C-alpha positions in Angstrom: 134.0 186.6 56.4 131.2 186.6 53.8 133.7 185.4 51.2 134.8 182.5 53.4 131.3 181.3 54.0 130.5 181.5 50.3 133.6 179.5 49.5 132.7 176.8 52.1 129.2 176.6 50.6 130.6 176.3 47.1 133.0 173.4 48.1 130.1 171.6 49.9 127.9 172.0 46.8 130.6 170.6 44.6 131.0 167.6 47.0 127.3 166.9 47.1 127.0 167.1 43.4 129.8 164.6 43.1 127.8 162.1 45.2 125.1 161.9 42.6 125.4 158.6 40.7 123.9 160.3 37.6 126.6 163.0 37.1 129.5 162.3 34.8 131.8 165.2 35.5 135.4 164.7 36.6 134.7 165.3 40.3 131.8 162.8 40.3 133.9 160.1 38.5 136.8 160.6 40.8 134.6 160.3 43.8 132.7 157.2 42.6 135.9 155.4 41.4 137.6 156.0 44.7 134.6 155.1 46.9 133.7 152.0 44.8 137.3 150.7 44.8 138.3 151.2 48.3 135.0 150.5 50.0 132.5 148.0 48.5 134.8 146.4 45.8 137.7 146.1 48.3 135.6 144.3 50.9 134.0 142.0 48.3 137.4 141.0 47.0 138.7 140.3 50.5 135.7 138.0 51.0 136.6 136.2 47.7 140.1 135.8 49.0 138.8 134.3 52.3 136.7 131.8 50.3 139.7 130.8 48.1 141.8 130.4 51.3 139.2 128.1 52.8 139.2 126.0 49.6 143.0 125.9 49.6 143.2 124.9 53.2 140.8 122.0 52.6 142.5 120.8 49.5 143.2 117.0 49.7 146.6 116.5 47.9 147.0 112.9 46.7 150.7 112.8 45.6 150.2 109.3 44.2 148.2 110.8 41.4 148.6 113.9 39.3 147.7 116.9 41.5 144.6 118.9 40.6 145.0 122.4 39.3 142.1 123.9 41.4 140.7 122.8 44.7 137.5 120.8 44.6 134.3 122.7 45.4 131.5 120.7 47.0 128.3 121.5 48.7 129.6 120.8 52.3 132.4 123.2 51.8 130.2 125.8 50.1 128.0 125.8 53.2 131.0 126.6 55.4 131.7 129.8 53.6 128.1 130.8 52.8 128.5 133.9 54.9 131.4 135.1 52.8 129.6 134.5 49.5 126.6 136.5 50.7 129.0 139.3 51.8 130.6 139.3 48.3 127.2 139.7 46.6 126.1 142.4 49.1 129.2 144.5 48.8 129.7 144.1 45.1 126.0 145.1 44.6 126.6 148.3 46.5 129.5 149.2 44.1 127.2 148.4 41.1 124.1 150.3 42.3 125.5 153.3 44.1 128.6 153.9 41.9 127.2 152.9 38.5 129.5 155.5 36.8 132.7 154.1 38.3 135.1 151.9 36.4 134.7 149.2 39.0 131.2 148.1 38.0 132.4 145.3 35.6 134.9 144.1 38.2 132.1 144.0 40.8 129.9 141.9 38.5 132.8 139.5 38.0 133.1 139.1 41.8 129.3 138.4 41.9 129.9 135.7 39.3 132.7 134.2 41.3 130.6 134.2 44.5 127.9 132.3 42.6 130.5 129.9 41.1 131.9 129.1 44.6 128.3 128.7 45.9 127.7 126.0 43.1 125.1 128.3 41.6 126.5 127.7 38.1 123.5 128.8 36.2 123.5 132.3 37.7 127.3 132.4 37.5 127.1 131.8 33.8 124.5 134.5 33.3 126.6 137.0 35.3 129.8 136.3 33.3 127.8 136.5 30.0 126.3 139.9 31.1 129.8 141.3 31.7 130.9 140.1 28.3 127.9 141.8 26.6 127.7 145.0 28.7 131.3 145.4 29.8 133.0 148.6 28.9 136.6 147.3 29.0 138.0 144.6 26.8 140.2 143.3 29.7 137.2 142.9 32.0 135.1 141.2 29.2 138.0 138.8 28.6 138.3 138.1 32.3 134.6 137.3 32.5 134.9 134.9 29.5 137.9 133.2 31.1 135.8 132.6 34.3 133.0 131.5 32.1 135.3 128.8 30.5 136.0 127.5 34.0 132.3 127.6 35.0 131.2 125.7 31.9 133.9 123.1 32.6 132.8 122.7 36.2 129.2 122.5 35.1 130.2 119.8 32.5 129.0 121.9 29.6 132.1 120.9 27.7 131.0 122.0 24.2 130.3 125.6 25.5 133.6 125.6 27.2 135.3 124.8 23.9 133.4 127.5 22.2 134.5 130.1 24.7 138.1 128.9 24.5 138.1 129.0 20.7 136.7 132.6 20.8 139.4 133.8 23.1 142.1 132.4 20.8 141.3 135.3 18.4 141.4 138.0 21.1 144.4 140.1 22.2 144.7 139.4 25.9 146.7 141.1 28.6 149.3 139.1 30.6 147.1 138.4 33.5 144.2 137.2 31.3 146.5 135.1 29.2 147.8 133.4 32.3 144.3 132.5 33.6 143.2 131.4 30.2 145.9 128.8 29.9 145.2 127.6 33.5 141.5 127.3 32.8 142.1 125.5 29.5 144.4 123.2 31.3 141.6 122.6 33.9 139.2 121.8 31.1 141.7 119.2 29.7 142.3 117.8 33.2 138.5 117.2 33.5 138.2 115.3 30.2 141.5 113.4 30.8 143.6 114.8 28.0 147.1 114.9 29.6 148.9 116.1 26.5 146.7 119.2 26.1 146.7 119.8 29.9 150.5 119.7 29.8 150.7 122.1 26.8 148.6 124.8 28.5 150.4 124.5 31.9 153.7 124.9 30.2 152.4 128.1 28.5 151.0 129.4 31.8 154.1 128.6 34.0 156.3 131.6 32.8 153.4 134.0 33.5 152.9 132.8 37.1 154.1 134.4 40.3 154.7 132.6 43.6 151.3 133.7 44.9 149.7 132.0 41.9 151.0 128.7 43.1 153.9 128.6 40.6 155.6 125.7 42.4 152.5 123.6 42.3 152.1 124.1 38.6 155.7 123.2 38.0 155.1 120.0 40.1 152.0 119.1 38.1 154.0 119.6 34.8 156.7 117.3 36.2 154.1 114.7 37.2 152.5 114.7 33.7 155.9 114.4 32.0 156.7 111.5 34.4 153.4 109.8 33.6 154.0 110.2 29.8 157.5 108.7 30.2 159.6 111.8 29.7 161.9 111.4 32.8 164.4 114.1 31.9 161.7 116.8 31.4 160.0 115.7 34.6 163.3 116.0 36.4 163.8 119.6 35.2 160.3 120.7 36.3 160.6 119.1 39.7 163.9 121.0 40.0 162.1 124.2 39.0 159.4 123.4 41.6 162.1 123.2 44.3 163.7 126.4 43.1 160.4 128.3 43.5 160.7 127.7 47.2 157.2 126.0 47.6 155.6 124.7 50.8 157.6 122.1 52.6 155.4 119.1 51.7 155.5 120.0 48.0 159.2 120.5 48.2 159.6 117.1 49.8 157.6 115.2 47.1 159.4 117.1 44.4 162.7 115.8 45.7 161.3 112.3 46.1 160.0 112.3 42.5 163.3 113.6 41.3 164.9 110.5 42.7 162.2 108.4 40.8 163.0 109.9 37.4 166.7 110.4 37.8 168.6 108.7 35.0 170.6 105.8 36.4 173.3 104.9 33.9 176.3 104.0 36.1 177.0 102.5 39.5 177.9 105.9 40.9 174.4 107.2 39.9 172.8 104.4 41.9 175.0 105.2 44.9 174.2 108.9 44.5 170.5 108.2 44.5 170.8 106.0 47.6 172.7 108.8 49.4 169.9 111.2 48.4 167.3 108.9 50.1 169.6 108.5 53.2 169.8 112.3 53.4 166.0 112.6 53.2 165.7 110.0 56.0 168.2 111.8 58.3 166.5 115.2 57.9 164.4 115.7 61.0 161.8 117.7 59.1 161.0 114.6 57.1 160.0 112.6 60.2 156.3 112.4 59.2 157.3 111.3 55.7 159.7 108.5 56.6 157.1 105.9 55.6 156.9 107.4 52.2 160.7 107.7 51.8 161.2 104.0 52.6 158.5 103.2 50.1 160.2 105.1 47.4 163.5 103.4 48.3 161.7 100.1 47.7 160.5 101.4 44.4 164.1 102.4 43.4 165.5 99.0 44.4 162.8 97.3 42.4 164.0 99.2 39.3 167.5 97.8 40.1 166.0 94.3 40.3 167.2 94.1 43.9 164.2 92.2 45.5 165.7 91.6 48.9 166.5 95.3 49.4 163.1 96.3 48.0 161.3 94.0 50.5 163.4 95.4 53.3 162.5 99.0 52.5 158.8 98.2 52.0 158.7 96.5 55.4 160.5 99.4 56.9 157.8 101.7 55.6 155.2 99.6 57.3 157.0 99.8 60.6 157.2 103.5 60.7 155.1 104.9 63.6 152.2 107.0 62.3 152.3 105.5 58.9 149.2 106.5 57.0 146.6 103.8 56.1 146.9 104.6 52.4 150.7 104.4 52.5 150.5 101.1 54.4 148.2 99.8 51.7 150.6 100.7 49.0 153.5 99.0 50.8 151.4 95.9 51.5 150.5 95.8 47.8 154.1 96.0 46.6 155.1 93.2 49.0 152.1 91.2 47.8 153.1 91.7 44.1 156.7 90.6 44.8 155.6 87.4 46.7 153.0 86.7 44.0 154.7 87.5 40.7 158.4 87.2 41.5 158.7 84.7 44.4 155.5 82.6 43.9 155.1 82.4 47.7 151.3 82.5 47.6 150.5 82.2 51.3 152.7 85.2 52.1 151.2 87.0 49.1 147.7 86.3 50.3 148.5 87.8 53.7 149.8 91.0 52.1 146.9 91.2 49.7 144.5 90.8 52.6 146.2 93.8 54.4 146.2 95.7 51.1 142.4 95.4 50.6 141.7 96.5 54.2 144.1 99.5 54.0 143.5 101.0 50.6 140.4 103.1 49.9 138.0 101.6 47.3 138.6 104.5 44.9 142.3 103.5 44.6 143.5 102.9 41.1 142.7 99.3 39.9 141.2 98.4 43.3 138.8 95.9 41.7 141.7 94.1 40.1 143.6 94.1 43.4 140.5 92.7 45.2 140.1 90.0 42.5 143.7 88.8 43.0 143.2 88.8 46.8 140.1 86.6 46.3 142.0 84.2 44.0 144.8 83.9 46.6 142.2 83.5 49.4 140.6 80.6 47.6 144.0 79.1 46.8 145.3 79.2 50.3 142.0 78.0 51.6 142.3 74.9 49.5 145.9 74.3 50.6 144.8 74.6 54.2 141.9 72.2 53.6 144.2 69.5 52.3 146.8 70.0 55.1 144.1 70.0 57.8 142.1 67.1 56.6 145.3 65.0 55.9 146.4 65.7 59.5 143.1 64.7 61.0 142.9 61.5 58.9 146.4 60.6 60.1 145.4 61.2 63.7 142.4 58.9 63.3 144.8 56.0 62.6 146.5 56.4 66.0 145.5 55.0 69.4 144.1 57.4 72.1 147.4 57.9 73.9 149.3 58.7 70.7 146.5 61.1 69.7 146.7 63.0 73.0 150.5 63.2 72.8 150.3 64.4 69.2 147.7 67.0 70.0 149.7 68.3 73.0 152.8 68.5 70.8 150.8 70.5 68.1 149.4 72.9 70.7 152.9 73.4 72.3 154.3 74.2 68.8 151.4 76.6 68.1 152.0 78.3 71.5 155.7 78.6 70.8 155.1 80.1 67.3 152.6 82.5 68.9 155.2 83.6 71.5 157.9 84.1 68.8 155.5 86.1 66.7 154.6 88.3 69.7 158.3 88.8 70.6 158.9 89.8 67.0 156.1 92.3 67.1 157.4 93.8 70.4 160.9 94.0 68.9 159.6 95.8 65.9 157.6 98.2 68.2 160.7 98.9 70.3 162.7 99.7 67.1 159.9 102.0 66.0 159.8 103.7 69.4 163.6 104.1 69.4 163.4 105.5 65.9 160.7 108.0 67.0 162.7 108.9 70.1 165.8 109.6 68.0 163.8 111.7 65.6 162.1 113.6 68.4 165.2 114.2 70.5 167.7 114.7 67.7 169.9 111.9 69.1 171.5 110.1 66.2 172.4 106.4 66.2 176.1 107.3 66.7 175.5 110.0 69.3 173.4 107.6 71.5 175.3 104.9 73.4 173.2 102.0 72.3 173.4 103.2 68.7 177.2 103.1 68.7 178.5 99.6 68.1 182.0 100.2 69.2 180.9 101.8 72.5 178.6 98.9 73.3 181.4 96.4 72.6 183.8 98.3 74.9 181.1 98.3 77.6 180.6 94.5 77.3 184.4 93.9 77.7 184.5 96.1 80.8 181.5 94.3 82.3 183.2 90.9 81.8 186.4 92.2 83.4 184.5 93.2 86.6 181.7 90.6 86.8 182.8 87.7 84.6 180.4 85.7 82.3 176.9 86.0 84.0 173.6 84.9 82.5 171.0 87.5 81.7 168.5 87.1 84.5 166.9 88.9 87.4 169.2 89.6 90.5 172.3 88.8 88.5 174.5 90.4 91.1 173.4 88.2 94.0 174.9 84.8 94.7 171.9 83.6 96.7 168.8 84.2 94.5 166.5 81.4 95.8 165.0 83.3 98.7 164.4 86.4 96.6 162.7 84.3 93.9 160.5 82.7 96.5 159.5 86.1 97.8 158.7 87.3 94.3 156.6 84.2 93.5 154.7 84.6 96.8 154.0 88.3 96.0 152.9 87.5 92.5 150.7 84.7 93.7 149.0 87.1 96.1 148.7 89.9 93.7 147.5 87.9 90.7 144.6 85.5 91.4 144.8 82.2 89.6 148.5 82.6 88.6 149.9 79.7 90.6 151.0 76.3 89.3 147.5 74.8 89.9 145.8 77.4 87.7 148.4 77.5 85.0 149.6 75.2 82.3 153.3 74.3 81.8 153.8 77.2 79.4 152.0 79.9 81.4 148.8 79.4 79.4 145.6 78.6 81.4 145.2 74.9 81.7 141.5 75.2 81.1 142.2 76.9 77.7 144.8 74.2 76.7 142.3 71.5 77.6 139.6 73.2 75.7 141.7 73.5 72.6 142.7 69.9 72.8 139.1 68.8 73.1 138.1 70.9 70.1 140.9 69.3 68.0 140.0 65.8 69.3 136.3 66.4 68.3 137.4 67.2 64.7 139.1 63.8 64.2 137.1 61.7 61.7 136.8 58.3 63.5 133.8 57.0 61.6 133.8 55.8 58.0 131.3 58.5 57.0 133.4 61.3 58.6 136.6 60.0 56.9 134.8 59.9 53.5 133.7 63.5 54.1 137.3 64.5 54.8 138.4 62.7 51.6 135.7 64.5 49.6 137.0 67.8 50.9 140.6 66.9 49.8 139.4 65.7 46.4 137.5 69.0 45.7 140.5 71.0 47.0 143.0 69.3 44.7 140.7 69.9 41.7 140.3 73.6 42.6 144.1 74.0 43.2 144.8 72.4 39.8 142.5 74.9 38.1 143.8 77.9 40.0 147.4 76.9 39.0 146.4 76.5 35.4 144.0 79.4 34.8 144.8 82.0 37.5 148.4 81.5 38.4 149.4 80.1 34.9 151.8 77.6 36.4 151.5 74.5 34.3 154.1 72.4 36.3 152.3 72.9 39.5 148.9 72.3 37.8 150.2 68.9 36.6 151.3 68.0 40.1 147.9 68.9 41.5 145.9 67.1 38.8 148.0 63.9 38.9 147.8 63.9 42.7 144.1 64.0 42.4 144.0 61.1 39.9 146.4 59.0 42.1 144.6 59.6 45.3 141.1 59.4 43.9 141.0 57.1 40.9 137.2 57.1 40.8 136.9 60.9 41.0 134.0 62.5 39.1 136.5 65.0 37.7 138.5 62.4 35.9 137.4 63.1 32.3 138.1 66.9 32.7 141.4 66.3 34.5 142.6 63.9 31.8 141.7 66.5 29.2 143.5 69.2 31.2 146.6 67.1 31.5 146.5 66.3 27.8 146.4 70.0 27.0 149.1 71.0 29.5 151.6 68.3 28.4 150.9 69.1 24.7 151.6 72.8 25.4 154.9 71.7 27.1 155.7 69.5 24.1 155.9 66.5 26.4 155.0 63.1 24.8 153.0 62.2 27.9 150.0 63.9 26.4 149.6 60.8 24.2 149.0 58.6 27.3 146.3 61.0 28.6 144.7 61.2 25.2 144.5 57.4 24.9 143.2 57.0 28.5 140.5 59.7 27.9 139.2 58.2 24.6 139.3 54.7 26.1 137.5 55.3 29.3 135.1 58.1 28.3 134.6 57.8 24.5 131.2 59.7 24.6 132.4 62.6 26.7 132.8 66.1 25.3 136.5 66.0 26.2 137.0 62.7 24.3 135.3 64.2 21.2 137.8 67.0 21.3 140.7 64.7 20.9 139.4 61.7 19.0 140.1 63.1 15.5 143.6 64.5 15.1 142.5 67.2 12.7 139.5 68.1 14.7 141.6 68.2 17.8 144.1 70.5 16.3 141.4 72.9 15.0 139.4 72.7 18.2 142.5 73.3 20.4 143.6 76.3 18.2 140.0 77.7 18.3 139.8 77.1 22.0 143.0 79.0 22.7 141.9 81.8 20.4 138.6 81.9 22.2 140.3 82.1 25.5 142.3 85.1 24.3 139.1 86.7 23.0 137.4 85.9 26.3 140.1 87.6 28.3 139.9 90.6 26.1 136.1 90.7 26.3 136.1 90.2 30.1 138.6 93.1 30.5 136.2 95.3 28.5 133.3 94.0 30.7 135.2 94.9 33.9 135.8 98.4 32.6 132.1 98.7 31.7 132.8 98.9 28.0 129.8 96.6 27.3 129.4 97.4 23.5 133.1 96.6 22.9 132.8 93.4 24.9 129.7 92.3 22.9 131.5 92.9 19.6 134.4 90.7 20.7 132.1 87.9 21.9 129.9 88.0 18.8 133.0 87.8 16.6 134.4 84.9 18.6 131.2 82.8 18.5 130.6 83.6 14.8 134.2 83.1 13.5 135.2 80.0 15.4 133.7 76.5 15.7 132.0 75.3 18.8 134.4 74.3 21.6 134.1 73.5 25.3 135.0 77.1 25.9 132.2 78.6 23.9 129.6 78.5 26.7 131.8 80.9 28.7 131.5 83.4 25.9 127.7 83.0 25.8 127.4 83.4 29.6 129.5 86.6 29.4 127.0 87.9 26.8 124.2 87.1 29.3 126.1 88.9 32.1 126.3 92.0 29.8 122.5 91.7 29.3 122.1 91.8 33.1 124.1 95.0 33.2 122.5 96.8 30.3 119.0 95.4 29.7 115.8 94.3 31.4 116.0 91.7 34.3 113.4 89.6 32.6 115.4 89.2 29.4 118.4 88.4 31.6 116.5 85.6 33.4 115.1 84.3 30.1 118.6 84.1 28.6 120.0 82.4 31.7 117.1 79.8 31.6 117.8 79.1 28.0 121.5 78.8 28.7 121.0 76.2 31.4 118.7 74.1 29.2 121.0 74.2 26.2 124.3 73.6 28.0 123.5 70.9 30.6 127.1 69.4 30.6 129.1 72.7 30.5 131.3 73.2 33.5 130.0 76.7 33.9 126.2 75.7 33.9 126.0 75.3 37.8 127.2 78.9 38.1 124.6 80.1 35.6 121.9 78.3 37.6 123.1 80.1 40.8 122.9 83.4 38.9 119.4 82.6 37.8 118.2 81.6 41.3 119.9 84.7 42.8 118.2 87.0 40.3 114.8 85.4 40.9 115.2 85.6 44.7 116.1 89.3 44.4 113.2 90.0 42.1 110.8 88.3 44.5 112.1 90.2 47.5 111.7 93.5 45.6 108.2 92.6 44.6 107.3 91.9 48.2 108.8 95.1 49.4 107.2 97.3 46.6 104.1 95.4 45.8 102.6 95.2 42.3 101.0 98.3 40.9 99.8 98.4 37.3 99.6 101.6 35.2 96.2 102.9 34.3 97.3 104.2 30.9 96.0 102.3 28.0 96.9 104.4 24.9 99.8 102.2 23.8 100.5 98.8 22.2 98.9 95.7 23.8 99.7 92.0 24.1 97.4 89.0 24.4 98.8 86.5 26.9 97.8 82.9 27.5 99.3 81.2 30.6 99.2 77.5 31.5 101.0 74.9 33.6 104.6 74.1 32.6 104.7 70.4 33.5 101.9 69.5 31.0 104.3 69.9 28.1 101.7 71.7 26.0 103.7 74.7 24.8 104.6 73.5 21.2 101.1 72.3 20.5 99.4 75.4 21.9 101.7 77.8 20.1 101.0 76.0 16.8 97.2 76.1 17.3 97.2 79.8 18.2 99.5 80.6 15.2 97.1 78.7 12.9 94.1 80.5 14.4 95.7 83.9 13.9 96.7 83.1 10.3 93.1 82.1 9.5 91.3 84.9 11.3 93.7 87.9 11.6 96.1 87.5 8.7 95.9 91.2 7.7 97.2 92.3 11.2 100.5 90.4 10.9 100.3 89.2 14.5 103.4 87.5 16.0 103.3 84.5 18.3 106.0 83.7 20.8 106.5 81.6 23.9 108.1 82.4 27.2 108.9 80.7 30.5 107.2 82.6 33.3 108.6 80.7 36.2 109.0 77.1 37.4 105.3 76.6 37.5 103.9 78.4 34.4 104.8 79.0 30.8 103.0 81.4 28.4 102.2 82.1 24.8 102.1 85.8 23.8 100.4 87.4 20.7 101.6 90.9 19.7 101.2 93.7 18.7 97.8 95.3 19.0 97.7 99.0 18.3 95.3 99.9 21.1 93.1 98.7 23.9 90.0 98.2 21.7 91.7 96.0 19.1 93.4 93.9 21.8 90.2 93.4 23.8 88.3 92.6 20.5 90.8 89.8 19.9 90.4 88.6 23.4 86.6 88.3 23.1 86.8 86.5 19.7 89.4 84.1 21.2 87.2 83.4 24.2 84.3 82.6 21.9 86.4 80.4 19.5 88.5 78.5 22.1 91.0 77.5 19.3 93.0 75.2 21.6 90.0 73.4 23.2 91.0 74.0 26.8 88.7 71.4 28.4 90.6 68.6 26.9 94.1 69.7 28.0 93.9 69.2 31.8 95.6 72.4 32.8 94.9 75.6 34.6 94.7 78.6 32.2 94.9 82.4 32.5 94.0 84.7 29.6 94.1 88.5 29.4 95.4 91.4 27.4 97.8 94.1 28.8 99.9 97.1 27.7 103.6 96.8 27.0 104.4 98.8 30.1 102.2 96.6 32.3 103.7 93.5 30.7 107.1 94.4 32.1 105.5 94.9 35.6 103.6 91.6 35.3 106.7 89.7 34.2 108.6 91.1 37.2 105.9 90.0 39.6 105.1 86.7 37.8 101.7 86.8 39.5 98.8 86.1 37.1 96.2 86.2 39.9 97.2 89.8 40.7 97.0 91.0 37.1 93.6 89.3 36.5 92.0 91.5 39.2 93.4 94.6 37.4 92.2 93.2 34.0 88.7 92.5 35.1 88.4 95.9 36.7 89.8 97.9 33.7 89.0 95.8 30.7 86.2 93.2 31.3 84.0 95.5 33.5 85.4 98.8 32.1 84.9 98.1 28.4 
C-alpha cells in the first residue's frame, strides 16, 4: 500500500514538473507541444479559417475581367470578423506565453501576424512577421513568415520592400508548401502592379503544387484568362480544360466552358457548327438557367467573329430578354448592339437608344466607361439635331395650312403616334410572354417539343381538327355563339357600371381619354410658328442644327459624304448664313480629300466672297494652302494623340506632344485647339489663377477662333466657381511673414494705364533698386481691376521699406491718372489667397493691421 501511494505521488510530481514552462526535459516538451498544438494553436487556426471563409464568401467575382488571386480585404468586412481576429490573437498568445518551450510558438506568432493582416493592421503585421524571421527556430517557419510578409508589403503598397523579400527568398531552399505560397504571393504582387506576364509565370509555377482545397480550379481559370488576354488562345483553351477537370464550383465550371468556346480555334465549317452545338447544349442545361443571359451574349460574340451581324444582333437581344438578366450583363449587351448600329450599320438613332441604355446599366468603373459616355453624348447631340430639323420643318409646314387642314393633320399625327405606341406595347407584352414561357419551361422541365404549344406539328394538327368541327371562325369573344349581340350589350353595360368614365362620352375613338387627346392637340397647335418672328426662330434652329450635323458627320462620325450633304443643304437653305465662310472651307477640304474637282468651285467662292477671312487666307496661295493643309492634318493627328493622353491623365506626355506640334508646324486654324488643350492641362495640374490668366490671354489673342466662345465659357465657369468657394469659405490670410514678399499696385482696368504704369515703375526700380534685381510684371485681376507686381523681396522688412519709399516718391503721379489705386505688400502665400478672392479691400484691412500699424 505504501509503495502504491509513493508511486502515485511520483507520477503526480512528474506531471506537475512537466507543466512548468521553464523546464526543457522530454516530458515537459511533450506536454507543451501537445497542449499548445491541440488547444490554443488549434482554436486560433480555426478562427483564421473562419475569417478566410468569410472573405471567400464575400468575394465579388467579375468574370468579364481577370479574376483576383485573393479576396479583397476592406474595413467594412474586417469589422464583421473582428471577434474572430481578437480570438486568434488571444488564443495564439496563450500558446506563446504558457508554452514558450513548445515547437508551436513560431506558428502561433504567424497566426497573430495573419490576424493583424486581416484586420488591416499592416504595420503590426509586418513587425510580427519580421520577428518570426529573426527569432524563429525553424527555417520552414521563418520562410513562411517571409512569404506572408511579401503579401503584406504588397497589400500595404510598399512594393520595393516586397521585391526585396521576394529576391531574398529566391536564394532559400523552400519546402513544397512554402514554394507554393511564394509563387502565389509573387503572382499577387505582379497582379497589383499590372504585370500580366510575370503574374502568369508565377501562377504556372504554383499550379502543379496546388490541391483542390487551395482553389486549384480558380488558379487554372485565371491562367486561362491571362493567356486569352495575351492572345494565346490554344494555351487558354488547355487551362480552361484543366479548370473543368479539377471539378470546381459550378459557376467557375460554367464560365470555363463559356470561355473555351470563345478561344476555340475555328478553322472549318464543322468547327463553327460544333461551337454552336456547344452553346445550344449550355442553353438547354437546366442548371444554367440563371446564366442564359450570359450564354446568349457569348453566342452574339461568337457570331460577331464570324461576321454574322444578323445572328449576333438576334443573340444580344435574346440576352436582354432573359428574365432576371443582371444590370451589368444588360449593359454589355446594350453596348454591343450600340457598337453594331454605330460602327457597322450607321443607324445612329438606334445606336443612340442603345448607348443611352448602356450608360444607365453599366457601373461607372466599367472599362472605358468614359469613352462609352463620350460616344453616347455625341449620338445624343446628333439625334437631337436631327429631331430639331424634323420637328421645326413639320411645324413650318403646318403653319402654311388653313385651320381645318391643321386640325386634320394634327389628328392624323396623334392617331399615328397612338398606333405606334400600341404596337410597341404589344411587342413588349409579346416579349414578356416569351420570357415567361421560357422561364416556365426552365422551371418545370417542359421542353419546347414536350409541351403542346412548343410542338409545331401538334399545333398544326389541332388547327386542322378545329376547322373540321367549327369551320373558319374569327378569333373573338363568344366565338361559339351565333347570337353575340345581347351578350356584348350585357358586357358593355357591366363594364360601364364597373369602370367610371369608360363609356363613349368619356373616351376618344381609340380608347384614349378625349381630354388627353384634345390637350395633346392643343399643345401641338400652340407650337406652330404663325408669326414672322416665330418662323424666323424656327429657321434659326434648323440652320444651327444643319451646321452642327455637318461637323458631327465630319469630325465625330468621319462620314464625309453625309457631311457634304449637310453642309450643302445649309448653304442652299440659308444662303446668308453666318457659317458660310467656314462651311465653304469645310467643303473645299472634304472635296479635296475625296479627289473631287468640285473643291475648285468652293475655293473660288471662298476667296471671292470672303478674301480677308482666315479661311480664304488658307487657300489663296497654292503653296501655302498645301503646306497649311498638310500641317493642319498633322496637327489634327497630334491633337487626337494628345487628347487621348489627356483623357488618360498622362498630362506630361500630352504637353510634350502639344509643345512639339506648336513648335514644329506653322500656324493654322487648328493651332488654337492645341493651345486651349495646353490650358486645360494647366487647369488639371496647376493653380486656378494661372489657369484663368491663360484663358483670359487666349480669348484676347484668338478672337476669331471657332473655339474661343468655349474658352470664354470655361473662364466664366471657373470664375463663378471660385467666387462661390470664396463666399463659402471666406478670406483668411496667413499671419506668417518669414518668406518672400511682393509689392502690388492695383488700378482700374478701363483706364488703359497698364503699359504706362509698368514702364514708369520699371524705370523707378532701375534707378533706385538696381542692385536688388527686382522684376516687374502685370496681371489682370478681374473685369474691373488690373495690377502691376514687383518681386521678389527677401522678407517683410525689405518689402515694407520699398513700400514706404514708393509712397514717398509717387513715381507714377497718381493724382493725374484719374483712377482708384490700391497699394500694399504681401507674402507669396497670401498672394495666392488674395488672387483667389480678388478682393483688395479685404486684404487692405489685413495689411494695415499687420504691416502699417504693426511695423
